[in-house]
VEXROSE-221999 format. One record per atom (N, C-alpha, C, O): residue in three letters; x, y, z. Coordinates in steps of 0.001 Angstrom, whole numbers, plus 500000, padded with zeros to 6 digits. Atoms other than C-alpha are relative to their C-alpha. Example, Ala and Ser with C-alpha at 12.3 -4.5 7.8 and 13.67 -1.06 7.14 Angstrom:
! VEXROSE-221999
ALA500890498810500000/ALA512300495500507800/ALA500900501200500000/ALA501936501181500665/SER499180498810499940/SER513670498940507140/SER499230501090500730/SER499739502198500899/
***
This chain:
! VEXROSE-221999
MET498579499856500607/MET138813291010264069/MET500292499140498769/MET501180499464497981/PRO499776500804501281/PRO138583288249261392/PRO499615500867498774/PRO500353500944497792/TRP500515499094500991/TRP136564290635259267/TRP500935501216499684/TRP501122501629498540/PHE498989498888500148/PHE139034293452259836/PHE501300499471499290/PHE501739500109498334/TRP498884500569500625/TRP142012291339258886/TRP499792499594498482/TRP500695499747497659/GLU500292500359501342/GLU140368290087255726/GLU499755501245499096/GLU499894501134497878/ASN500440498752500788/ASN139331293732254590/ASN501081501105500221/ASN500963502172499619/LEU499043498851499710/LEU142324295785255870/LEU500794500269498633/LEU501320499329498037/ASP499228499489501137/ASP143950297750252938/ASP501428500342500483/ASP501679501465500922/THR498617499645499486/THR147667297504253855/THR500780500948499087/THR501865501366499492/GLU499414498990500764/GLU148606299808251070/GLU499532501359500355/GLU500190502344500022/GLY500499498696499769/GLY146479302571252348/GLY499854500355501545/GLY499500501476501910/TYR500091500047498460/TYR146499301985256196/TYR501083499469500799/TYR501660498511500284/SER498957500483499121/SER149026301335258952/SER499620499978501426/SER498860500848501852/ILE500264500231498530/ILE148808300240262555/ILE501208500402500855/ILE502314500010500484/TRP498835499529499152/TRP151088301772265239/TRP499687499805501506/TRP498575500069501963/PHE499990500042498565/PHE151782301073268915/PHE500596501178500503/PHE501488501718499849/CYS499291498870499303/CYS152674303890271290/CYS500027499710501374/CYS499140499085501955/ASP499726500130498505/ASP154125303983274750/ASP500293501297500428/ASP500949502076499736/TYR499722498745499298/TYR154207306833277080/TYR501443500078500491/TYR501834499120501158/LYS498654499922499601/LYS157823307969277742/LYS500374500187501462/LYS501488499904501903/TYR499675499617498574/TYR157463309064281397/TYR498994499286500925/TYR498322499917501741/ASN500890500793499175/ASN155479306162282987/ASN500401500025501449/ASN499555499847502326/SER499596499876498603/SER157536306525286105/SER499372501149500804/SER499365501115502035/GLU500617498751499476/GLU155774309919286748/GLU498459499719500296/GLU497842500540500976/LEU501450500300499908/LEU152198308298286686/LEU499822499299501346/LEU500260498172501574/GLU500251500579498640/GLU151071307792290294/GLU498432499885500277/GLU498001499004501021/LYS501415499866499675/LYS147320308660290320/LYS499269499593498778/LYS499632499999497674/THR500795500471501099/THR144705306939288164/THR499238501237499328/THR499218501391498107/PHE500869498957500581/PHE142494310026287752/PHE500848501049499318/PHE500387501710498387/MET499101499088500732/MET145477312149286789/MET500446499409498618/MET500586500114497619/THR499577500790501191/THR146541309517284240/THR498868500070498940/THR499112500311497758/CYS501208499889500845/CYS142957309478282813/CYS499921501423499358/CYS499662501565498163/ASN500034498676500436/ASN143070313225282541/ASN501006500225498964/ASN500735500965498018/LEU498875499815500861/LEU146401313030280745/LEU499633499374498568/LEU499854499986497523/ILE500504500625501431/ILE145027310672277925/ILE498802500667499569/ILE498661500771498351/GLY501094499337500387/GLY141785312506277904/GLY500370501357499238/GLY499787501727498219/GLY499650498754500531/GLY143495315770277201/GLY500782499776498675/GLY500694500633497796/PHE499348500365501166/PHE145681314084274529/PHE498949499831498845/PHE499097500354497740/ILE501018500344501005/ILE142548312803272718/ILE499342501240499603/ILE498994501412498435/GLN500775498710500311/GLN140914316263272977/GLN500831500930498961/GLN500268501701498184/ARG499186499116500886/ARG143815317929271122/ARG500333499373498750/ARG501077499928497942/LEU499855500645501347/LEU143724315408268303/LEU498809500160499055/LEU498616499329498168/ASP501130499704500890/ASP140655316848266631/ASP500256499942498594/ASP499447499397497843/GLU499578499892501442/GLU142437317436263347/GLU500261498478499490/GLU500196498248498283/LEU499629501375500482/LEU143334313610263186/LEU498681499189499804/LEU498799498054499343/ARG501176500709500049/ARG139689312524263223/ARG499742499279498688/ARG499206498171498664/LYS500160500619501328/LYS139699311891259394/LYS500984499018499650/LYS500842498366498616/TYR498802500801500332/TYR142868309936259472/TYR500288498890501052/TYR501187498086500803/GLY499603500965498904/GLY142913307774262674/GLY498910499597500905/GLY497894500269501086/PHE500709500666498825/PHE141376305569265314/PHE501030499506500917/PHE502077498983500537/GLY498918500550498985/GLY143159304706268446/GLY499297499614501277/GLY498208500069501627/SER500467500407498601/SER142749302988271823/SER501277500303500879/SER502364499799500599/LEU499032499613498928/LEU144833304435274736/LEU499572499276501255/LEU498460499455501751/LEU500327500750498784/LEU145023302101277736/LEU500937500364501171/LEU502065500830501011/ILE499180499801498764/ILE146235302420281274/ILE500108498666500587/ILE499122497930500585/PHE499705501217499570/PHE147865299456282843/PHE500548500291501390/PHE501150501339501626/GLY499462499884498617/GLY148725298884286572/GLY499047500657500974/GLY497913501012500655/GLU500741499482498871/GLU147553300199289877/GLU500741501032500661/GLU501971501005500616/GLU499273498892499247/GLU148388303280291923/GLU501002499424500934/GLU500720498464501651/PRO499322498988500697/PRO151272304307292164/PRO500727499546498824/PRO501534500345498349/ASN499268500620501129/ASN152597302098289302/ASN499266499885498724/ASN498801498786498421/LEU500892499937500990/LEU150809303109286221/LEU500859500125498690/LEU501971500652498653/GLU499431499727501424/GLU151580302958282423/GLU499023500296498956/GLU497880499858499085/ILE500883499619501143/ILE150041304321279226/ILE500576499336498847/ILE501778499379498587/SER499597500661501353/SER150160302388276037/SER498872500038499018/SER497742500074499505/GLY501042499885500890/GLY148106302539272902/GLY500220499362498696/GLY501331498946498370/CYS499942500717501430/CYS147340301098269411/CYS499095500947499068/CYS497962501295499400/TRP500637499012500868/TRP146398303399266447/TRP499966499286498559/TRP500825498504498151/LEU500157500357501365/LEU145078302733262959/LEU499956501435499242/LEU499095502288499456/PHE499843498742500719/PHE146188305543260623/PHE499870499811498410/PHE500418498898497792/ARG500028500018501451/ARG145216306341257006/ARG501440500348499513/ARG502014501348499946/GLY498636499699500439/GLY148566306192255218/GLY501003499054500677/GLY500613498369501622/LEU499071500867499587/LEU151742304304255889/LEU500955500441500995/LEU501845499687501387/GLU499185499291499031/GLU153351306812258346/GLU499025500557501047/GLU497805500568500886/VAL500782499332499041/VAL152255308513261476/VAL499562501326499282/VAL500420502012498728/PRO500455498716500587/PRO150087311481260171/PRO500572501320500615/PRO500817501432501816/GLU499515498679499458/GLU151328315074260439/GLU499081500458501097/GLU499555501027502080/GLU500973499484499028/GLU148112315825262390/GLU500337499403501396/GLU500071500105502372/MET499620500651498843/MET149369313395265131/MET501439500635500480/MET501696500899501655/LYS498602499550499693/LYS152976314653264967/LYS499911501536500488/LYS500715502002501295/GLU500113498627499590/GLU151756318276265316/GLU499376500306501437/GLU499520501385502012/CYS500420499862498633/CYS150014317652268617/CYS501181499918500962/CYS502028499029500872/PRO498868499899499098/PRO152351318610271384/PRO500142498697500930/PRO501249498351501344/ASP499944501153499033/ASP151476315513273562/ASP500644498837499237/ASP501265497995499885/SER499338501190500730/SER152680313055270760/SER501518499966500253/SER502121498902500105/GLU498593500108499679/GLU156245314031271709/GLU500208499215501178/GLU501331498740501353/SER499819500775498783/SER155685312250274978/SER499837498543499803/SER499816497771500762/TYR500365501501500293/TYR155038308892273224/TYR501126499546498876/TYR501554500270497977/THR499149500658501035/THR157365306506271311/THR499008499170499143/THR498140498480499677/PHE500807500664500886/PHE155717305097268225/PHE500718498830499334/PHE501857499007498903/ARG499412501110500693/ARG156382301555266752/ARG498956499413498993/ARG497815499085499319/LYS500928500547501076/LYS154889300334263506/LYS499683498578500199/LYS500614497782500327/ALA500357501525499753/ALA153021296996263990/ALA500513499325498690/ALA500475499872497588/ASP499622500944500957/ASP154390294140261967/ASP498862499039499693/ASP498609498060500395/LEU501208500728500178/LEU151289292838260245/LEU500161498545499408/LEU499195497859499072/SER499764501421500283/SER152904289592259282/SER500356499169501234/SER500661497978501166/SER499686500620498717/SER153516288827262894/SER498644499662500769/SER497858500550501100/ASP501234500477499252/ASP150726286741264652/ASP499981500695501466/ASP498933500981502047/ALA499962499383498669/ALA151943288268267930/ALA499413501477499963/ALA498568501896500754/ASP500510498567500087/ASP151384291862266831/ASP498592500002499678/ASP497874500839500225/LYS501475499984500374/LYS147970290977265244/LYS499238499599501317/LYS498172500154501586/GLU500685500274498641/GLU147020289416268677/GLU499885501093500849/GLU498850501344501467/LEU499925498962499194/LEU148195292336270400/LEU499097501210499600/LEU498561501932500441/ILE500981499023500505/ILE146194294676268236/ILE498592499815500441/ILE497890500726500879/GLY501340500517499609/GLY143051292644268914/GLY499744500398501541/GLY498697500905501943/ASP500113499858498523/ASP143807292875272737/ASP499790501442500274/ASP498968501740501141/TYR500063498666499693/TYR144222296649272639/TYR498545500561499523/TYR497961501438500161/TRP501326499495500435/TRP140965297184270659/TRP498820499389500646/TRP497726499945500547/ALA501051500702499278/ALA138885294711272714/ALA500121500260501463/ALA499207499956502229/TRP499688499695498586/TRP140395295818275986/TRP500062498704500839/TRP499785498726502038/GLU499820501203499242/GLU140980292265276982/GLU501014499011499370/GLU501194499052498153/GLY499013500965500555/GLY143559289543276466/GLY501312500004500822/GLY501317500396501989/LYS498811500118499348/LYS147109289013277347/LYS500843501235499903/LYS501695501433500769/PHE499290498768500191/PHE148492292332276066/PHE501517499804499824/PHE502324500554500372/GLY498644500433500164/GLY151728290665274939/GLY500782499632501156/GLY502006499767501178/GLY499382500478498859/GLY152373289305278312/GLY500456501114500951/GLY501402500969501725/ARG499677498806499184/ARG152459292679279979/ARG499885499549501518/ARG499020498755501890/ASP500051500416498612/ASP153180292349283683/ASP499006500752500919/ASP498731500330502042/LYS501040499240499293/LYS150642294944284809/LYS498662499768499357/LYS498486499723498140/PRO501354500154500510/PRO146985294408284611/PRO499341501101499334/PRO499612502245499701/PHE500724498907500501/PHE144671296381282400/PHE499117500668501012/PHE498411500006501772/ASN500731499197499016/ASN143096299221284409/ASN498777500621499272/ASN497650500327499669/GLN501001499429500718/GLN141042301250281928/GLN500527500736498802/GLN501744500872498684/GLY499591499338501245/GLY141164303126278601/GLY499075501053499457/GLY498023501321500036/LYS500762499078500756/LYS139853305697276203/LYS500216499722498548/LYS501292499297498126/VAL499917500261501459/VAL139104305405272524/VAL499891501338499226/VAL499004502146499501/PHE500076498837500830/PHE139807308121269977/PHE499344499465498629/PHE499865498534498014/LYS500647500281501256/LYS137410307902266938/LYS499385501126499435/LYS498793501032498360/
***
């Protein structure tokens, strides 16, 4: 991560967090994995513009999906917005001047850490690249 922060072009790239809007409906781990796997499959057009890590937190029947994305450009790309699954997520732009957001980005990409003090433990994840 130190190399990443030293070389990140903040004029050409942005980082965004996403949270699934319907976490209360997630009860089975395999179904939640299928949900994020399908989302990633439908993002093929985004491959030139993004990298992301989608994580599952918690245990059955109390699961949550959250993610962290690196996009080319300063906004969420149209390729992401055009994917029907993206409507099920809320996106928040990371504040790159915030040490807390920088630590959270590292946690999401390394799949370990405090995850911003999240009360549910990390379960598993999938990477979009």
